[in-house]
N, C-alpha and C positions, 0 to 999 in steps of 0.2 A: 623560426627555430624548428629543427627536425628532431623528433624524439621517436622512441618505440612505443607502439600502442596498438589497440584493436579498434577497428572502425567498420561501420556498416556501409554498404554500397548497393546500388542496383545491379545485381549480377545473379543470374539463375544458378550458377555453379559455386560462386564465391561471394555470398552476401555478407560474410563476416571475414575479415582479414586481419592478421597480425603482421606488423612491419613498420617501416618508416612512415611517419605522418607529420605534416607541417602544422604547427600550432601558431596562433597569432594573438596578440594583445588587442582584444576587441573591447571597445567602450560599451558598457552595459548599464542599465538602469534597474534599480530594485523595484521601485514603485512610482506611479504617476506623481509628478511634482518634484521628484528628486533628480539630481544631476546625473548625466552620463559620466561614469567614472572609468579611468584606466583600470584594467584588471591587474591582479596580483599573481605572480608566478608561484605555483604550489607543487608539491610532490605527493601524489596519492600514495597512501600507506596500506589501507585495507579497503577492498571493494567487494560488494555483494552482487550476486546475480539475481535479477528480478524477472518475473514473467513477462513484463513489458519488453525486456531485452529479446526474449524469444520471439515475441510477436513482431518486433521491428526487424529481426533477422528474416522472418517469413515474408514480411512486406518487401524487403530487399530482394528476396528470391523471386518475387512476383513483379519486381520493377516498380513498386509503389512508394518509394521513399523520398522522392525528389522534394516534396513540400517540407520534409523534416530536416533537410540539410541546412547548415549555416550558409548565410549569403555568400555567393561566389564559390561555393564548394560543391563537390559531387560525392561527398562522403560525410559521415557523422561519427565522431569518436563516441563510443557508447559508455555506459556506466553512470548511474545516478544515485548509488547508495554506498556510503563509505566515509572514511575519515582521511584528512590530508595534513601534511606538514607545511607550514607557512614559513619559509626561511627568513623572509624580511621582517617577520614579527616574532620569530623564535617561539612558535607555539603550534599546537595541533588545533584543528578546527573541523567542524561538520559543515559541508556545503549546503546552504539553503538553495534548493534546486530550482524553484519557480520564481521568476521575476518578469519585469517588463513595464510597459507604460499603462498600468492598470491601477485603479484605486484599491481594489481588493481582489487578489488572485482567485479567491473562492467564488467570486461572482463577476468575473471580467465580462465586458460587453463586446459586441462584434466590432466596435470602432476603436477598441483598445488593442495594444500589442501584447504579446505573450511569448516567453521562451522558457525552455526547461533544459538545464544542463544534462546532456547525454540522451535526450529524448526528442527534443524539438528545437531546431534552429540554433543550438549552442552545444559545443563539444563537451563531453563528460569526463569521467574519472579514469577510464582504462588507458592511461598513458603514463610514461615516466614523469612527465611534467605537464602542467596545464594551467591556463589562466582563468581566474574567477574574480568576480566583483568583490572588492574588499568588504563591503557592507553585507555580503551574503556568506561570510565566513563566521559561523556561530561558535562561540567558545564551548569548551567541554568542562565538566565539573572538576573540581580539585580532587587529588588523591589517586589518580589513575596513571600518572607518569612517574617513573622512577629511573634516575640516572639517564634522563633524556629519551627513555623508551616507553612506549605504551604497554600497559598490561594487556596481554592477549585476550583475557576473558572480557575486558572492557571493550577492546577493539571489535570483538565479535558482535557485541550488542549494538555497536554503532553502525552496523549495516542495516539496521531497522528503523532509524528515525523517520525516513521518508514514508514507508507504509504505515507506521504507527501514528504519525501525524495525520495521515489520511483518515485513519480510524477515529482519531480524536475529533476531526471535523465531522465525520459521519455521525458520531454520538451527538455532537452539538446540533447538527442539522435535524436529526431524528427527534431530539428534544424540542427544538423550535417548531417543527412541523406537526409533531404529535400534539403539542400543547395548543397550537392554533387550530388544529383540526377538531379537537374534542372538548375544548374548555366550556363551551356553552352547555353541552349535555352534562358535563361534570358539575357545573354550577347548580343545575336542577337536582342532580343525584345527591350531591353533598350539601345542598342548601347553603352555599357559601358565596362570598364575593368573587369578582372576576380574577383578582390577583391570586387568591388562594386556589381558585379552580385551575388556573393555568399551571401552577406548580404541581397540583395533584395530577392533572392530565399528562404533564411531562413525565411523571413517574409511572403512571398506569399504562402508558403506551408500550412499556417493556414487560408487562405482567406475564405474558406468554410469548416468548421470543423464539422463533425458528431461525437458525443459521444454517443455510443449505450449502454445504461445502466446508471443507476443513483444511484450507491452506493457511498460510500465516495471517492473511487478512481476516479470515473468519475467526482464527484463534485470538487475534488482538481485540476484535470488537466484542467477542464474548467475555474476555478478560475485563475490558473497560466497563461494559454494562454491569457485570457482576459486582465489581468493586464499588461502583457508584450507587447501584440499586440492588443490594444483597437479597432482597425479597423477590426479585424477578426470577421467573422460571425460564431457564434457557435450555434449548435442545439443539445440539449439533446433529446434522444429518450428513453421512458420507458412506463410502463403500469400504473403508479400511477396517480390518479386524479390530475388535474391542481392545485387544492387548497390544496393538501397534504403538510405537513410540509417540506418534503425534496425537493419537486419541488419549492415551493415558496422561500425557503432558498437558493437553488442553483441558481435560476434565479436572485434573488436579489444580491447575492454575485458576480456573473459573468457577469450580463447583457446579458446572453444568451437567446435564444428562447427555447421553449419547444414544443414537439409534442408527444401527448399521443398515444400509439399504441393500438387502438381499432379496427383495420382493420381486415377484414375477410381473406385476402390473403396477402402474402408477397409482391406481385407485387403492390397491392394497397398502402401498406405502403411505398414501395420504391418510387412510383410516388409522394406520399405526401411529402416525405423527399426532393426530388429534387425540387418540387414546392416551399416548404417553404424556402429552401436555395437560390432559384433563380438560380439553376444550379447544376451540379454534384459536388460532394465533392472533395476538394483538399487533405483532410486528413480524414480518417475514423478510429476512435479509438473504439475498442471493449472491453467493461468492464462488459458485462451482464452475462458472463458465459454460453451463449446460442449458439448453433450451427447455429442459424438463422443469426448471425452477418455476417459471410463470404458470405452467400447466398445473403443477401441484398446488400453487397458491390460489389460482383463480378457477380453473376448470374443475378441480377436485375439492375446492372450497376449504383448503387449510386456513387461508386468511379469513378471519372473522369480520363481522360488520364493524365499520369505522376503523378498520385496520390499516396499517401502513406497510407498503411494499417498497423496499430499498434495494435497488439493483446496483451492485458493485462489480458485476461480472463484465468482462470484456468479450464482446462478440454476440451473445444471444440477443434475439429479437423478442420483445414482449408483445403478446396479443391477448385480448380478453373480449368477452361478450359484453357489449355496452349496457344492455338492459340490467342484468344482475349487478354489474359493476357499479352502475349509478345508484341503484336502490340500496346496495349494501354499503355505499358511501366509502369506497376504498380510496386511498391516496397513494400514488406512485411517485417516488423521487429517485433521482440518480445524479451523482456528482462525484467527481474524482479530483480532489484538490485539497489544499490547506494553506493556512497563513503562517507567518513566521512564529507567532505565539504558539501555534500547534506544534511546530517543529521544536521549539525550545522546551515545551512541556514534555514532548516525547523523549528528548535527550535526558531530561531529569528523571522521568519514570523508568526508562530503560536502564539507566546506569545502576539502579537499585534492584533490577529484575534478575531472573534466572534464564533469560532468553539466549544467553551464550550457549546453553546446553543443547540447543537444536541447530547450531551452526557447525557445518563440517567444511574443512578446507580442501581445496584442490591446489596442487603444486603449480606455481606460475609457469614453470618450464613445460609442464604437461599441457596446460591450457594454451600457451602460446604456440606450441608445436602444431596443433590442429584445433583451433577454437570451435569450429563447426562440429567436429567429432565430439569434443568435450561437452558441448551443449546437448547434443542428441543422445549421447551414450552415458553421460554421468550427471550433468546438471539438471536436465529435464527429462530424464528417462523414467520409465515406470517405477523403478526402485530408487529414484533419486532421494537424497536427504531432504528434510523440510526446507533447509536453506543452505546454499553453498556460497562460500566466499573465497577470496584469494588474497594472500599477503603479497601486495604488489611491490613493497619496498621493505625488505627484511631488516634493514639496519635500524628501523624505527620501532621494532616490536620485540617485546620481552616474552618469549614463549613459556617462561617458567612461572609467570604470574597470571 
């Protein structure tokens, strides 16, 4: 079937193209032990733009995308955040992006297979029609469809389940690792049994949390930590002015503090962070995409003894001096994934949230006319909104609600 859509390709001048693209009903598997199923034809309704899309476009410009293409193809239909209409089931759905022959997508092994709609070996949402595994079409809550159309405010929120689910997994993983890392010391400090110590350590790992960077992922993890552990002291670090929309929105949602990085040196910044926190960090979360993250945490000693360093940035390389690293008993983790239960929880939480307030729309015709220009000058420019999305199929959206 030939449809209109956008796709990535290996081309120095045209790594992202809008035009005719052939889609196919490919049998896919959600998890190991489940059958390969025929896919269901869907119509994408609202699709969000993610930083991963921008990185994939850059990879295509450098000719590095071949491993990401679906089998037998020399292109990848992009888009992995959004909501679709399922004509055969007469309902809207959120696409569970990650699947394959793995027991647990958050911990798949090298001998298991893996795919990700719109990112890795499977076509995504930026097309008029696309095929998806029927077991990976997650239902939406009741109350957001009127006269066959989605409320626009709800549809905007549904460009976030993918990154929000990632942050739910990050929270779970930091709890698991922080608890395992520190429970023996906690047993001595609190003179309690192991089970109690593990619960206390799970909470205390967030006592003084630095979130270095303030995109949507940083915003989400700050929100989640603050809601589960309201006594945690959370500090966002970024370069944006204190009165900018993303800073005021993030601080309001999470109750966190904010420190603007206007310092001349990394040491000055590190000293200011420690002073603002009232001590060295128990957890340092890097989401800025900058190599300065690890230097602030390790070289300039913002991360305290027995602390956890969580890298969620794409690109930076982490280095540290092994002697103080070992003696201060630091723990480094990095993982970008989630399970279906994380996605389902994300849909539930987002539906009741105010995150539609940070989503701005780009007109489909404007995007389709020159998608590369749209990426560079509007979606990922210096003055870009926190989140950009496009209504791909206008007939399914009620702009008045």
